C-alpha positions in Angstrom: -91.8 136.5 -32.1 -89.4 139.2 -31.0 -86.4 139.3 -28.8 -85.3 141.7 -25.8 -81.8 140.8 -25.3 -82.2 137.0 -25.2 -85.6 136.9 -24.1 -88.3 135.5 -26.7 -91.5 137.3 -26.4 -94.7 137.4 -28.4 -95.3 140.9 -29.5 -98.7 141.9 -30.9 -98.5 145.6 -31.5 -95.4 147.9 -31.7 -96.0 151.5 -31.5 -93.3 154.0 -32.1 -93.3 157.7 -30.8 -91.1 160.1 -32.7 -91.1 163.8 -31.2 -89.3 167.0 -31.5 -89.1 169.7 -29.1 -88.7 173.4 -30.5 -88.1 176.5 -28.1 -89.9 179.6 -29.2 -89.9 183.2 -28.0 -92.6 185.7 -28.5 -92.2 188.7 -30.9 -94.0 191.9 -31.0 -95.5 191.0 -34.5 -95.9 187.9 -36.5 -95.7 184.4 -35.2 -93.2 183.5 -32.4 -89.4 182.9 -33.4 -87.9 179.1 -33.2 -84.3 179.1 -32.5 -83.4 175.6 -31.4 -85.2 172.0 -32.5 -84.1 169.0 -30.8 -85.3 165.4 -31.3 -86.6 163.9 -28.2 -86.1 160.2 -27.3 -87.5 157.6 -29.1 -90.1 155.7 -27.5 -91.4 152.0 -28.4 -94.8 150.8 -26.9 -94.9 147.0 -26.9 -98.0 144.7 -26.1 -98.2 141.2 -26.5 -97.9 137.8 -24.2 -95.1 136.2 -22.2 -95.6 132.1 -22.6 -93.6 128.9 -22.3 -92.6 126.7 -19.4 -90.1 129.6 -18.0 -92.6 132.5 -18.6 -91.8 133.6 -15.0 -88.2 133.3 -15.1 -88.9 135.6 -18.1 -90.4 138.1 -16.4 -88.1 138.0 -13.7 -85.4 138.8 -16.0 -87.2 141.7 -17.5 -88.0 143.2 -14.3 -84.2 142.8 -13.5 -83.4 144.7 -16.7 -85.9 147.2 -15.8 -84.7 148.0 -12.1 -80.9 147.7 -13.2 -81.5 150.6 -16.0 -79.5 147.8 -17.9 -79.4 149.1 -22.0 -81.5 146.4 -23.9 -81.6 145.6 -27.4 -85.1 144.9 -29.1 -85.2 143.0 -32.4 -88.9 142.9 -33.8 -90.5 144.6 -36.5 -88.4 147.7 -35.3 -84.7 147.2 -34.4 -83.5 149.5 -31.5 -80.7 149.5 -29.2 -79.4 151.4 -26.1 -82.9 151.5 -24.9 -84.1 151.0 -21.2 -87.4 149.4 -20.4 -89.2 152.4 -19.0 -92.4 150.7 -18.0 -93.5 147.1 -17.7 -96.9 145.8 -16.5 -98.0 142.0 -16.8 -101.7 140.8 -16.5 -102.7 137.2 -15.9 -106.1 136.4 -17.7 -108.0 133.2 -17.7 -107.5 132.5 -21.6 -103.6 132.2 -21.2 -102.4 129.1 -19.2 -98.7 129.3 -18.7 -98.2 132.8 -19.4 -99.3 136.2 -19.3 -100.3 139.6 -21.4 -98.0 142.1 -21.0 -97.3 146.0 -22.0 -93.8 147.8 -22.1 -92.3 150.8 -23.1 -88.7 151.0 -24.4 -87.0 154.4 -24.0 -83.9 155.7 -25.8 -81.6 157.0 -23.7 -77.7 158.5 -23.8 -75.2 158.3 -21.0 -72.9 161.0 -20.7 -69.4 159.4 -19.7 -67.8 161.2 -16.5 -64.5 163.3 -17.1 -63.3 162.2 -13.9 -61.6 159.1 -12.5 -60.3 157.8 -9.3 -57.4 159.5 -8.1 -54.4 157.3 -7.1 -53.8 159.0 -4.0 -55.2 158.1 -0.5 -57.2 161.5 0.0 -60.1 160.3 -2.3 -59.9 163.2 -4.4 -60.9 162.8 -8.0 -58.7 164.0 -11.1 -59.7 165.1 -14.5 -58.5 162.4 -17.3 -56.4 164.1 -19.8 -58.1 163.9 -23.1 -56.5 160.9 -25.6 -54.0 162.2 -28.3 -55.4 161.4 -31.7 -53.7 159.0 -33.8 -51.9 160.0 -36.7 -54.3 158.2 -39.1 -57.6 156.3 -38.9 -57.5 153.2 -39.9 -59.7 152.4 -43.3 -63.5 151.6 -42.5 -64.0 147.9 -43.4 -66.5 147.2 -45.9 -68.9 144.7 -47.9 -70.1 144.5 -51.1 -73.6 142.9 -51.1 -73.9 139.6 -52.9 -76.6 137.9 -54.0 -78.4 135.8 -51.3 -76.7 137.9 -48.7 -78.4 139.2 -45.4 -77.5 141.5 -42.6 -77.4 138.3 -40.3 -75.3 136.2 -42.6 -72.9 139.1 -43.0 -72.8 139.5 -39.3 -72.2 135.9 -38.9 -69.2 136.3 -41.3 -67.6 139.0 -39.5 -68.6 138.5 -35.8 -69.4 134.8 -35.6 -72.8 135.9 -34.7 -75.7 136.4 -36.6 -77.4 138.4 -34.0 -75.1 141.0 -34.1 -76.8 142.3 -37.4 -78.1 145.7 -35.7 -74.6 146.7 -35.6 -74.2 146.8 -39.3 -77.5 148.1 -39.7 -76.9 150.9 -37.5 -73.5 151.8 -38.9 -75.5 152.0 -42.5 -78.7 154.1 -41.8 -77.9 156.6 -44.1 -78.0 153.7 -46.8 -80.8 151.6 -45.1 -84.5 152.2 -44.1 -85.2 148.6 -43.3 -82.9 145.9 -42.2 -84.8 143.4 -44.7 -84.0 145.6 -48.0 -80.3 145.2 -48.9 -79.7 145.4 -52.3 -77.0 143.5 -54.4 -73.9 145.6 -55.0 -74.5 147.9 -52.1 -71.3 148.7 -50.2 -72.0 148.4 -46.3 -69.7 149.5 -43.8 -68.8 147.0 -41.1 -68.1 148.5 -37.6 
C-alpha cells in the first residue's frame, strides 16, 4: 500500500526517472564544451490498483488534485513531496470488481514566489514588497539523538504529534539518510 496525500492505493511498480540537462557549445577541435549542468525534475511513474468501497471517490479526489495542480506528497517505497500529478489514467478490467487499474506520473516542481503584492490604493497597481530585514541571530536548530527503537515516524509523533509527518525530518536530513528506514542509534537528526 502507498499513500497519496490521504488516499490509499495499491502500487505494484514505482519507476523513478532522474535526468540532467547539459548545455554544450561546439569548438573547432575536440569534444564540445559544457558550461552548465542542471538537474531536471524528478519523475515518479506509478502503476497499480485502486480498490475498495470508496474507489470512485478516491479516483475523483485524485482527479481534483491533478486538475487543481495541488502539491501532493507520496509515501510508498519512495518518499516524495512537492510533486504534482502530471498524468493519471485508469482502466477498468473484468478481473477487478470494485476497483480499477491505474497509472500515474508524479513530477517534482518548484513554484516561484511573486515579488509583487496588491497595492493598498484603489488604482489596482502593484507594489514591490520590501525584503525582510534578517534577524540578528538565527535560533539554534532543534536536534534529536536517535535512541534504540526510534523510527522517523516515532520521532515525528513526539515532535509534531503526527507520525505521518516523518518525511519533513527525512528531507531535512537527506545528507545523513539514504533511506527513511535506515536510521542508526546515536545519529543526530535536525528537526525542522
